[in-house]
N, CA and C atoms as an extended XYZ file, in Angstrom:
246
Properties=species:S:1:pos:R:3:atomname:S:1:resname:S:1:resid:I:1 pbc="F F F"
N        69.300       -3.366       44.975 N   MET     1
C        69.856       -2.039       44.852 CA  MET     1
C        70.579       -1.637       46.132 C   MET     1
N        70.035       -2.060       47.275 N   LYS     2
C        70.653       -1.725       48.555 CA  LYS     2
C        72.048       -2.347       48.648 C   LYS     2
N        72.195       -3.595       48.163 N   LEU     3
C        73.499       -4.259       48.186 CA  LEU     3
C        74.499       -3.514       47.318 C   LEU     3
N        74.070       -3.026       46.173 N   ILE     4
C        74.957       -2.283       45.263 CA  ILE     4
C        75.447       -1.011       45.938 C   ILE     4
N        74.526       -0.289       46.574 N   LYS     5
C        74.906        0.936       47.270 CA  LYS     5
C        75.843        0.634       48.433 C   LYS     5
N        75.544       -0.442       49.159 N   THR     6
C        76.395       -0.828       50.285 CA  THR     6
C        77.781       -1.198       49.798 C   THR     6
N        77.870       -1.977       48.731 N   LEU     7
C        79.154       -2.373       48.160 CA  LEU     7
C        79.944       -1.152       47.719 C   LEU     7
N        79.289       -0.243       47.022 N   ALA     8
C        79.974        0.967       46.561 CA  ALA     8
C        80.476        1.784       47.744 C   ALA     8
N        79.681        1.892       48.790 N   PHE     9
C        80.066        2.651       49.978 CA  PHE     9
C        81.250        1.997       50.677 C   PHE     9
N        81.210        0.674       50.834 N   VAL    10
C        82.307       -0.044       51.503 CA  VAL    10
C        83.600        0.125       50.719 C   VAL    10
N        83.538       -0.031       49.409 N   LEU    11
C        84.739        0.117       48.589 CA  LEU    11
C        85.261        1.546       48.629 C   LEU    11
N        84.357        2.520       48.654 N   MET    12
C        84.770        3.915       48.747 CA  MET    12
C        85.463        4.184       50.079 C   MET    12
N        84.890        3.676       51.177 N   LEU    13
C        85.514        3.853       52.494 CA  LEU    13
C        86.879        3.189       52.551 C   LEU    13
N        86.980        1.994       51.994 N   PHE    14
C        88.248        1.283       51.995 CA  PHE    14
C        89.283        2.074       51.217 C   PHE    14
N        88.906        2.550       50.037 N   ALA    15
C        89.840        3.315       49.215 CA  ALA    15
C        90.262        4.597       49.931 C   ALA    15
N        89.318        5.270       50.571 N   PHE    16
C        89.632        6.513       51.283 CA  PHE    16
C        90.589        6.235       52.437 C   PHE    16
N        90.320        5.192       53.229 N   SER    17
C        91.184        4.904       54.374 CA  SER    17
C        92.587        4.521       53.911 C   SER    17
N        92.667        3.812       52.798 N   GLN    18
C        93.969        3.436       52.271 CA  GLN    18
C        94.711        4.661       51.744 C   GLN    18
N        94.007        5.561       51.082 N   SER    19
C        94.659        6.739       50.516 CA  SER    19
C        95.113        7.688       51.615 C   SER    19
N        94.388        7.720       52.708 N   GLN    20
C        94.772        8.590       53.808 CA  GLN    20
C        96.046        8.068       54.487 C   GLN    20
N        96.213        6.769       54.540 N   ALA    21
C        97.390        6.181       55.188 CA  ALA    21
C        98.648        6.484       54.386 C   ALA    21
N        98.553        6.381       53.078 N   ASN    22
C        99.711        6.636       52.223 CA  ASN    22
C        99.214        6.766       50.789 C   ASN    22
N        99.290        7.957       50.233 N   ILE    23
C        98.723        8.174       48.905 CA  ILE    23
C        99.439        7.407       47.810 C   ILE    23
N       100.606        6.853       48.099 N   PHE    24
C       101.351        6.121       47.088 CA  PHE    24
C       101.155        4.613       47.184 C   PHE    24
N       100.333        4.152       48.085 N   LYS    25
C       100.092        2.716       48.208 CA  LYS    25
C        99.344        2.204       46.983 C   LYS    25
N        99.549        0.947       46.702 N   LYS    26
C        98.835        0.306       45.603 CA  LYS    26
C        97.492       -0.201       46.103 C   LYS    26
N        96.704       -0.710       45.175 N   ASP    27
C        95.375       -1.217       45.502 CA  ASP    27
C        95.459       -2.461       46.377 C   ASP    27
N        94.358       -2.770       47.065 N   PRO    28
C        94.293       -4.024       47.822 CA  PRO    28
C        94.246       -5.192       46.844 C   PRO    28
N        94.362       -6.396       47.372 N   ILE    29
C        94.147       -7.554       46.504 CA  ILE    29
C        92.661       -7.897       46.540 C   ILE    29
N        92.196       -8.485       45.464 N   TYR    30
C        90.797       -8.862       45.336 CA  TYR    30
C        90.730      -10.380       45.275 C   TYR    30
N        89.876      -10.962       46.126 N   ILE    31
C        89.713      -12.406       46.183 CA  ILE    31
C        88.268      -12.733       45.862 C   ILE    31
N        88.062      -13.495       44.798 N   LEU    32
C        86.729      -13.911       44.384 CA  LEU    32
C        86.612      -15.410       44.585 C   LEU    32
N        85.748      -15.797       45.512 N   GLU    33
C        85.533      -17.227       45.782 CA  GLU    33
C        86.853      -17.953       46.046 C   GLU    33
N        87.762      -17.312       46.770 N   GLY    34
C        89.027      -17.932       47.132 CA  GLY    34
C        90.143      -17.784       46.114 C   GLY    34
N        89.869      -17.158       44.974 N   LYS    35
C        90.865      -16.996       43.914 CA  LYS    35
C        91.196      -15.510       43.733 C   LYS    35
N        92.481      -15.181       43.655 N   MET    36
C        92.889      -13.801       43.455 CA  MET    36
C        92.533      -13.368       42.037 C   MET    36
N        91.916      -12.185       41.942 N   ILE    37
C        91.558      -11.618       40.646 CA  ILE    37
C        92.110      -10.194       40.551 C   ILE    37
N        92.125       -9.659       39.356 N   SER    38
C        92.621       -8.296       39.149 CA  SER    38
C        91.521       -7.280       39.462 C   SER    38
N        91.935       -6.030       39.598 N   LYS    39
C        90.975       -4.950       39.820 CA  LYS    39
C        90.024       -4.851       38.627 C   LYS    39
N        90.547       -5.050       37.431 N   ALA    40
C        89.719       -5.001       36.223 CA  ALA    40
C        88.666       -6.111       36.241 C   ALA    40
N        89.068       -7.318       36.645 N   GLU    41
C        88.108       -8.427       36.733 CA  GLU    41
C        87.030       -8.122       37.768 C   GLU    41
N        87.455       -7.550       38.886 N   MET    42
C        86.504       -7.191       39.925 CA  MET    42
C        85.502       -6.176       39.384 C   MET    42
N        85.982       -5.228       38.596 N   GLY    43
C        85.120       -4.209       38.025 CA  GLY    43
C        84.113       -4.749       37.024 C   GLY    43
N        84.399       -5.909       36.449 N   ARG    44
C        83.483       -6.514       35.473 CA  ARG    44
C        82.401       -7.380       36.112 C   ARG    44
N        82.485       -7.565       37.421 N   LEU    45
C        81.473       -8.378       38.098 CA  LEU    45
C        80.127       -7.670       38.073 C   LEU    45
N        79.086       -8.428       37.851 N   SER    46
C        77.739       -7.880       37.932 CA  SER    46
C        77.393       -7.696       39.405 C   SER    46
N        76.992       -6.516       39.810 N   PRO    47
C        76.610       -6.306       41.212 CA  PRO    47
C        75.498       -7.254       41.652 C   PRO    47
N        74.658       -7.677       40.720 N   ASN    48
C        73.572       -8.596       41.055 CA  ASN    48
C        74.076       -9.996       41.401 C   ASN    48
N        75.306      -10.312       41.015 N   SER    49
C        75.842      -11.641       41.282 CA  SER    49
C        76.540      -11.727       42.647 C   SER    49
N        76.707      -10.595       43.318 N   ILE    50
C        77.474      -10.559       44.566 CA  ILE    50
C        76.587      -10.846       45.771 C   ILE    50
N        76.995      -11.839       46.554 N   GLU    51
C        76.307      -12.187       47.795 CA  GLU    51
C        76.824      -11.330       48.944 C   GLU    51
N        78.166      -11.233       49.060 N   SER    52
C        78.743      -10.461       50.164 CA  SER    52
C        80.146       -9.984       49.816 C   SER    52
N        80.578       -8.972       50.552 N   VAL    53
C        81.917       -8.411       50.409 CA  VAL    53
C        82.486       -8.250       51.808 C   VAL    53
N        83.710       -8.710       52.013 N   SER    54
C        84.398       -8.540       53.291 CA  SER    54
C        85.692       -7.788       53.046 C   SER    54
N        86.006       -6.881       53.931 N   ILE    55
C        87.231       -6.105       53.840 CA  ILE    55
C        88.142       -6.518       54.985 C   ILE    55
N        89.366       -6.917       54.657 N   LEU    56
C        90.371       -7.241       55.671 CA  LEU    56
C        91.487       -6.211       55.578 C   LEU    56
N        91.916       -5.714       56.718 N   LYS    57
C        92.986       -4.724       56.746 CA  LYS    57
C        93.991       -5.101       57.827 C   LYS    57
N        95.172       -4.551       57.701 N   GLY    58
C        96.184       -4.699       58.740 CA  GLY    58
C        96.571       -6.132       59.024 C   GLY    58
N        96.690       -6.429       60.326 N   ALA    59
C        97.167       -7.743       60.770 CA  ALA    59
C        96.285       -8.886       60.293 C   ALA    59
N        94.968       -8.680       60.250 N   LYS    60
C        94.069       -9.750       59.801 CA  LYS    60
C        94.316      -10.109       58.340 C   LYS    60
N        94.527       -9.104       57.503 N   ALA    61
C        94.787       -9.352       56.084 CA  ALA    61
C        96.123      -10.071       55.904 C   ALA    61
N        97.131       -9.634       56.636 N   ILE    62
C        98.461      -10.253       56.533 CA  ILE    62
C        98.438      -11.665       57.092 C   ILE    62
N        97.715      -11.870       58.181 N   GLU    63
C        97.617      -13.204       58.783 CA  GLU    63
C        97.006      -14.203       57.803 C   GLU    63
N        96.001      -13.767       57.075 N   LYS    64
C        95.299      -14.679       56.170 CA  LYS    64
C        95.980      -14.815       54.809 C   LYS    64
N        96.586      -13.705       54.286 N   TYR    65
C        97.124      -13.709       52.929 CA  TYR    65
C        98.620      -13.422       52.838 C   TYR    65
N        99.281      -13.324       53.972 N   GLY    66
C       100.717      -13.074       53.961 CA  GLY    66
C       101.045      -11.687       53.437 C   GLY    66
N       102.215      -11.546       52.845 N   LYS    67
C       102.671      -10.245       52.344 CA  LYS    67
C       101.721       -9.652       51.309 C   LYS    67
N       101.052      -10.516       50.563 N   LYS    68
C       100.110      -10.026       49.545 CA  LYS    68
C        98.988       -9.203       50.178 C   LYS    68
N        98.669       -9.484       51.425 N   GLY    69
C        97.572       -8.806       52.092 CA  GLY    69
C        97.950       -7.513       52.788 C   GLY    69
N        99.193       -7.098       52.671 N   LYS    70
C        99.636       -5.920       53.422 CA  LYS    70
C        98.925       -4.632       53.004 C   LYS    70
N        98.389       -4.570       51.806 N   ARG    71
C        97.661       -3.380       51.343 CA  ARG    71
C        96.158       -3.527       51.525 C   ARG    71
N        95.749       -4.610       52.162 N   GLY    72
C        94.335       -4.871       52.381 CA  GLY    72
C        93.804       -5.906       51.403 C   GLY    72
N        92.656       -6.448       51.751 N   VAL    73
C        92.047       -7.510       50.950 CA  VAL    73
C        90.547       -7.237       50.830 C   VAL    73
N        90.028       -7.403       49.624 N   VAL    74
C        88.592       -7.351       49.382 CA  VAL    74
C        88.177       -8.766       48.997 C   VAL    74
N        87.429       -9.420       49.883 N   GLU    75
C        86.949      -10.783       49.612 CA  GLU    75
C        85.510      -10.690       49.098 C   GLU    75
N        85.261      -11.321       47.966 N   ILE    76
C        83.943      -11.265       47.335 CA  ILE    76
C        83.376      -12.685       47.226 C   ILE    76
N        82.146      -12.833       47.665 N   THR    77
C        81.433      -14.112       47.550 CA  THR    77
C        80.250      -13.908       46.618 C   THR    77
N        80.101      -14.808       45.658 N   LEU    78
C        78.992      -14.721       44.713 CA  LEU    78
C        77.778      -15.468       45.215 C   LEU    78
N        76.633      -15.072       44.715 N   LYS    79
C        75.403      -15.798       45.000 CA  LYS    79
C        75.541      -17.184       44.379 C   LYS    79
N        74.897      -18.163       44.944 N   LYS    80
C        75.015      -19.541       44.487 CA  LYS    80
C        74.483      -19.757       43.071 C   LYS    80
N        73.547      -18.951       42.615 N   ALA    81
C        72.991      -19.105       41.275 CA  ALA    81
C        73.972      -18.718       40.182 C   ALA    81
N        75.062      -18.015       40.544 N   TYR    82
C        76.025      -17.551       39.544 CA  TYR    82
C        77.180      -18.476       39.595 C   TYR    82
């Protein structure tokens, strides 16, 4: 339950910081186990299957993902059992 709350808080902070920078920006990209997924796919993930979430912003996101990362990146790693 703590991981679910932490994940929700991190995503909320990320969304807030992005909206404050420019309310017309699009969503960040979502990376699941190294593969880009849609926001809808991310929303269908079971919180119990998530091992960790990393947020990349700014230069770090662009350095790792190029132009696709300019709006930020949410990297998701699943637990090994899933």
